[in-house]
Structure formats: C-alpha cells, structure tokens
C-alpha positions in Angstrom: 35.9 87.1 129.2 37.5 89.1 126.1 33.9 88.0 123.8 31.6 89.2 126.8 33.3 92.2 127.2 33.4 93.2 123.6 29.8 92.2 123.6 29.2 94.5 126.3 28.1 92.0 128.6 30.1 93.4 131.4 28.9 92.6 134.9 31.1 94.1 138.3 34.0 92.4 136.3 33.7 94.7 133.0 32.4 97.8 135.3 36.0 97.4 137.0 38.3 97.1 134.1 36.9 99.9 132.5 37.5 102.5 135.4 39.2 105.5 134.0 42.1 104.8 135.9 43.1 101.8 133.4 43.5 103.7 130.4 47.1 105.3 131.3 48.3 102.2 133.0 47.3 100.1 129.8 49.2 102.6 127.4 52.5 102.0 129.5 52.8 98.7 130.3 52.2 98.6 126.3 55.0 101.2 126.2 57.4 98.2 129.1 56.3 95.5 126.6 58.2 97.7 123.8 60.8 99.1 126.2 62.2 95.7 127.6 63.6 94.8 124.2 65.9 97.2 124.2 66.9 97.3 128.1 67.4 93.8 127.8 70.0 94.5 124.6 71.3 97.1 126.7 72.1 95.1 129.5 73.4 92.0 127.4 75.9 94.3 125.5 76.9 95.2 128.8 78.2 92.1 130.1 82.2 91.0 130.1 82.3 87.7 130.5 80.1 84.3 130.9 78.5 84.2 133.6 77.9 80.9 135.8 73.7 79.9 136.4 72.4 80.9 139.7 69.0 81.1 140.6 69.7 84.1 142.6 71.4 86.1 140.4 69.2 85.2 138.0 66.3 86.9 139.8 68.5 89.9 140.7 69.1 90.4 137.2 65.7 90.1 136.2 64.4 92.3 138.9 66.8 95.0 137.6 65.6 94.6 134.0 61.8 94.8 135.2 62.3 98.0 136.7 65.0 99.3 134.3 62.4 99.1 131.8 59.3 100.5 133.9 61.5 103.8 134.4 62.0 103.9 131.2 58.5 103.6 130.2 57.5 106.7 130.9 60.5 108.9 129.2 59.7 107.4 126.2 56.3 107.8 125.9 56.5 111.3 126.8 58.8 111.3 124.0 57.7 109.7 121.0 53.6 109.2 121.6 52.6 112.3 123.6 53.2 114.5 120.0 51.4 112.1 118.7 48.6 112.4 120.9 48.4 116.2 120.6 48.6 116.0 117.2 45.5 114.0 116.8 43.8 116.3 119.5 44.5 119.5 117.1 43.1 117.2 113.6 40.4 116.3 115.3 39.4 119.4 117.0 39.7 121.3 113.6 38.0 118.6 111.8 35.1 118.1 114.1 32.1 120.1 112.4 33.3 119.1 108.7 31.8 116.5 106.5 33.6 115.7 104.0 31.7 113.7 100.7 33.1 111.5 98.7 32.5 112.4 94.9 30.5 110.0 92.5 
C-alpha cells in the first residue's frame, strides 16, 4: 500500500489519505508517540508500592495513560514544534526568490 501511494498510484484510498485533515492529525499522533514514554515514566515514578495484576486495573491505568498522552501532546506540539515551524516559514519567505550559485 505504501509503495503504491509513494508511486502516485493513488485511487480512492490515496485520495482519502491525502486530505488536508490528516496533516495536523499525523503531526499530533507523532507527538503523542514521543510523549507517551514520558507519561509512562511519570506514572511509574508515582507508584508507591507493588500492585497485583488485575485485568480491569491494567485497562484503567492504560486508558488513563493514553488520555494523559493525548492531553499533553498538543501542549508539547505548541511549545516546541510551532516556533520552529514559524521560523521555517520566515526563512522560506525571505529566501523564496534567492538563487544561490555554488563556486566552481
């Protein structure tokens, strides 16, 4: 599937995945992926004693960690990613029509 989409043999699935809606969503899911390790470590640091394994307890804790990752990710994206995106826009605008010639 990835090979076909990269080679521009898109079809209906490729057009669906090319929607502009998925661009910020893909960035946000990547930040969630990066943040979830920190959320997991923070949760493990707060545990005071060993717990017995129970399925419902594990599901509840996992759902809480996923929710915390989803809530923390936009903040991290706005604080760390957006300034660099704005800086890139400024640089691209400044050098949009500049042609650099390399010396021989």
